[in-house]
C-alpha positions in Angstrom: 103.0 -59.0 96.2 99.9 -57.5 94.8 100.5 -54.3 96.8 104.1 -54.0 95.6 103.8 -55.0 91.9 100.1 -54.7 91.2 99.9 -58.3 90.2 96.7 -60.3 90.2 97.9 -63.5 88.7 101.2 -65.3 88.9 102.2 -67.7 86.1 104.8 -70.5 86.5 106.6 -71.9 83.4 106.3 -75.4 84.7 103.6 -77.8 85.9 102.8 -77.4 89.6 101.5 -80.2 91.8 98.2 -79.8 93.6 100.0 -79.3 96.9 102.3 -76.6 95.4 99.4 -74.8 93.8 97.5 -74.7 97.1 100.6 -73.5 99.1 101.4 -70.8 96.6 97.8 -69.5 96.5 97.7 -69.4 100.3 101.1 -67.7 100.7 100.8 -65.2 98.0 97.1 -64.5 98.2 96.9 -64.4 94.4 95.5 -66.6 91.6 98.2 -69.1 90.4 98.4 -70.5 86.8 101.0 -73.1 85.9 102.2 -73.9 82.4 99.6 -76.6 81.8 96.7 -74.4 82.9 97.8 -71.5 80.7 98.2 -73.8 77.6 94.7 -75.3 78.3 93.2 -71.8 78.5 94.8 -70.9 75.2 93.6 -74.1 73.6 90.1 -73.4 74.8 90.0 -70.0 73.1 91.1 -71.5 69.8 89.1 -74.7 69.6 86.7 -74.2 66.7 85.5 -77.6 65.7 83.4 -80.0 67.8 86.3 -82.4 68.1 88.7 -79.7 69.2 86.3 -78.5 71.8 85.7 -82.0 73.1 89.5 -82.6 73.3 90.2 -79.4 75.2 87.3 -80.0 77.6 88.5 -83.5 78.4 92.1 -82.3 79.0 90.8 -79.5 81.3 88.8 -81.9 83.4 91.7 -84.3 83.6 93.9 -81.4 84.9 91.4 -80.1 87.4 90.3 -83.4 88.9 93.3 -83.8 91.3 93.3 -80.0 92.0 89.9 -79.7 93.5 90.1 -78.1 96.9 87.8 -77.1 99.7 88.2 -73.5 98.6 87.3 -74.3 95.1 84.3 -76.3 96.0 83.2 -74.3 99.1 83.4 -77.6 101.0 82.5 -77.1 104.7 79.6 -79.4 105.3 78.1 -82.8 104.7 75.1 -83.1 102.4 71.8 -84.5 103.2 71.0 -87.7 101.3 68.1 -88.0 98.9 67.2 -88.9 95.3 69.3 -87.0 92.8 71.4 -85.4 95.7 74.7 -86.4 97.3 74.5 -89.5 99.3 74.6 -89.5 103.2 77.9 -88.3 104.4 79.2 -87.4 100.9 81.2 -84.2 100.8 80.8 -81.5 98.2 84.4 -82.4 97.1 83.4 -86.0 96.5 80.3 -85.0 94.7 82.3 -82.6 92.4 84.8 -85.4 91.6 82.0 -87.8 90.8 80.4 -85.2 88.5 83.7 -84.5 86.8 84.2 -88.2 86.3 80.8 -88.5 84.8 81.5 -85.7 82.4 84.8 -87.1 81.4 83.2 -90.4 80.6 80.6 -88.7 78.4 83.4 -86.7 76.6 85.3 -89.8 75.9 82.3 -91.5 74.4 81.6 -88.5 72.1 85.3 -88.3 71.1 85.3 -92.0 70.3 82.5 -91.5 67.9 84.4 -88.6 66.2 87.5 -90.7 66.1 85.6 -93.6 64.4 84.4 -91.2 61.7 87.9 -89.9 61.3 89.2 -93.4 61.0 86.6 -94.2 58.3 87.7 -91.2 56.3 91.4 -92.2 56.6 90.7 -95.7 55.5 88.7 -94.4 52.5 91.6 -92.2 51.4 93.9 -95.2 51.7 91.6 -97.3 49.5 91.7 -94.5 47.0 95.5 -94.6 47.0 95.9 -90.9 48.0 99.2 -90.4 49.9 99.2 -88.0 52.8 101.8 -85.4 53.8 101.7 -83.8 57.3 103.1 -80.4 58.2 104.5 -80.5 61.7 106.6 -78.1 63.8 106.8 -75.9 66.8 103.9 -73.5 67.5 104.1 -70.2 65.6 106.7 -71.6 63.1 104.4 -70.5 60.2 102.8 -73.9 59.3 99.4 -72.5 58.6 100.8 -69.7 56.4 102.7 -72.4 54.6 99.5 -74.5 54.1 97.8 -71.4 52.8 100.6 -70.7 50.3 100.6 -74.2 49.0 96.8 -74.7 48.8 94.9 -71.4 49.2 93.3 -73.1 52.2 92.3 -69.9 54.0 93.4 -71.1 57.4 93.5 -68.6 60.2 97.0 -67.0 60.5 98.0 -65.0 63.5 101.3 -64.2 65.2 100.4 -66.0 68.4 100.7 -69.5 70.0 98.3 -72.2 68.9 96.4 -69.9 66.5 95.5 -73.1 64.6 94.3 -75.9 66.8 92.1 -78.1 64.6 93.4 -80.3 61.8 93.1 -78.9 58.3 93.6 -81.1 55.2 93.7 -80.0 51.5 94.2 -82.0 48.3 97.1 -80.9 46.1 97.5 -81.8 42.4 101.0 -81.1 41.2 101.6 -79.8 37.7 103.0 -83.2 36.7 99.9 -85.0 37.8 101.0 -86.2 41.3 98.2 -85.9 43.9 98.5 -85.9 47.7 96.7 -84.8 50.8 98.4 -82.0 52.8 97.5 -81.8 56.5 98.3 -79.2 59.1 97.5 -79.6 62.8 98.2 -78.2 66.2 101.8 -76.8 66.8 104.1 -78.6 69.2 105.7 -77.0 72.2 108.3 -78.1 74.7 107.0 -79.9 77.8 103.7 -80.5 76.1 101.3 -81.6 78.9 100.5 -85.3 79.0 96.8 -84.7 79.2 96.9 -82.7 76.0 98.9 -85.4 74.1 96.3 -87.9 75.2 93.3 -85.8 74.5 94.6 -84.8 71.0 95.8 -88.2 70.1 93.2 -88.7 67.3 94.2 -85.3 65.8 97.9 -86.1 66.1 97.3 -89.6 64.7 96.0 -88.0 61.5 99.4 -86.3 61.0 101.5 -89.1 62.4 100.0 -91.6 60.0 101.2 -89.5 57.1 103.5 -91.0 54.4 105.8 -87.9 54.6 106.5 -85.4 57.4 107.4 -81.8 56.5 109.1 -80.5 59.6 108.9 -76.7 59.8 111.3 -74.6 61.8 111.3 -70.8 62.3 114.4 -69.2 60.8 113.7 -65.9 62.5 113.7 -67.5 66.0 117.0 -67.6 67.9 115.8 -70.8 69.7 114.9 -72.6 66.5 117.3 -75.5 67.2 115.9 -76.1 70.7 112.4 -75.9 69.3 113.3 -78.4 66.7 114.5 -80.8 69.4 111.2 -80.3 71.2 109.4 -81.3 68.0 111.6 -84.3 67.8 110.8 -85.3 71.3 107.0 -85.2 70.6 107.4 -87.1 67.4 109.4 -89.8 69.2 106.7 -90.0 72.0 104.1 -90.5 69.3 106.0 -93.2 67.5 106.5 -91.1 64.3 110.0 -92.2 63.6 109.9 -94.2 60.4 108.3 -91.8 57.8 110.5 -89.9 55.3 111.1 -86.3 56.4 111.6 -83.0 54.7 113.3 -80.4 56.8 112.2 -76.8 56.1 113.3 -73.5 57.6 110.4 -71.1 57.1 110.4 -67.3 57.4 113.7 -67.2 55.4 113.0 -63.6 54.3 113.7 -62.6 57.9 116.2 -65.3 58.8 118.7 -64.7 61.6 122.4 -64.9 60.7 122.8 -67.9 63.0 120.7 -70.0 60.6 122.6 -69.2 57.4 124.4 -72.6 57.6 121.9 -75.5 57.8 122.2 -79.2 57.5 122.4 -80.6 54.0 119.0 -81.0 52.3 117.2 -78.4 54.5 115.0 -76.2 52.4 115.0 -72.4 52.8 111.4 -71.2 52.4 109.3 -68.1 53.0 105.6 -68.9 53.0 105.0 -65.1 53.1 107.0 -64.2 49.9 106.8 -67.6 48.1 110.5 -68.2 48.2 111.3 -71.9 47.9 107.7 -73.0 47.6 108.2 -74.7 44.2 111.3 -76.5 45.5 109.3 -77.7 48.5 106.5 -79.1 46.3 109.0 -80.9 44.1 110.7 -82.3 47.1 107.4 -83.7 48.4 106.6 -85.2 45.0 110.1 -86.7 44.7 109.8 -88.4 48.2 106.3 -89.7 47.4 107.5 -91.2 44.1 110.2 -93.2 46.0 107.3 -95.0 47.7 105.4 -95.7 44.5 105.3 -98.7 42.2 105.2 -98.8 38.4 102.6 -101.2 37.1 102.3 -102.4 33.5 98.7 -103.4 32.5 96.7 -104.4 29.5 93.0 -103.7 29.8 90.8 -105.4 27.2 87.8 -103.4 25.9 85.5 -105.8 27.8 87.1 -104.7 31.1 87.2 -101.0 30.3 85.3 -100.0 33.4 88.5 -100.8 35.4 90.3 -98.0 33.6 88.4 -95.3 35.4 89.3 -96.9 38.8 92.9 -97.0 37.8 92.9 -93.3 36.9 91.7 -92.5 40.4 94.3 -94.6 42.1 97.5 -93.4 40.3 99.2 -91.4 37.5 99.2 -92.7 33.9 102.7 -92.3 32.5 102.1 -94.3 29.3 98.9 -95.1 27.4 98.6 -96.9 24.1 95.3 -97.9 22.5 95.6 -101.2 20.6 93.2 -103.2 18.6 91.7 -105.2 21.4 92.3 -102.9 24.4 94.6 -100.4 26.1 98.1 -100.9 27.3 99.1 -98.8 30.3 102.0 -97.9 32.5 100.8 -96.4 35.8 102.5 -95.2 39.0 100.7 -95.4 42.3 101.3 -95.8 46.0 102.5 -99.3 47.1 99.3 -100.0 49.1 97.1 -99.0 46.2 99.3 -101.1 43.8 99.1 -104.1 46.0 95.3 -103.9 46.2 95.0 -103.5 42.5 97.3 -106.5 41.7 95.4 -108.7 44.1 92.0 -107.7 42.7 92.8 -107.9 39.0 95.8 -110.2 38.6 94.8 -111.1 35.0 95.4 -107.5 33.8 99.1 -107.4 34.5 101.3 -108.1 31.5 104.6 -107.6 33.3 105.9 -107.8 36.8 105.5 -104.7 38.9 108.6 -102.7 39.8 
């Protein structure tokens, strides 16, 4: 094949078993890459944070372990035993597998430390009552461009697959006072390798634990509907089925005629030109408000320190200073409202809505 076509590598758009990989390499005499190996290579190029690099390395080792071969490990002899060396009768292949197992265990320990830190930050945000909104969608649908348009985040934007691999979160304060955390993470793809889903579980959990999902599709792509189904398949596999959703067709400035008729409620947005951005922000705020509670409180001057905490947790919609204290009407997320009511029950002059 190399002589006829000048090829040096053959890429298969599916995952190959170790036996298939060996047979094809032997028969064709060329390097073989399957879909998973190619995606892992792309991920490795784009991992910029420590967590991203650890996740990619773990997925690569998990993929390579069953694919170790004699050719790969130059396995043709038994090693001599000794301290720090392979044991008596242990092959190079067995030694390589043991070493990969050791490295994978170390990577898992390091990732667990990172995940614990991420979990602590997530719990802290929950205690502050800050709702979260996750942008999800097929790779190259323009999610990072959308995040930049909404937040001036300065996230890398390139017309290529998986240009953004690491999770990016930015705080947004709406002009009406509503606040939320907007998160963008790795793009989905059809037939996403299982090893990648597992390795990136903590990153995906950050998005999947959001209060609202903004699902972005590419209006300029003729396969947008199939890609949207692939996104849905990944969301289902991650258990992200209950959150409210906002459907967005991005790149509307170059939308294909096939996408002119969309399901009711779908927003037409162009992150590049700004079209539909205000409508998207308002839609996010409206959905978040549906999950809020309105609390009526009276705070005596003797308890005035509580007022600063309340301002951090929610949005003051009414405030009246009376002779002995301040009467408030405040809207906040249900978790934050429940914590406040259990912590300061004496401050509530009316039942919460």
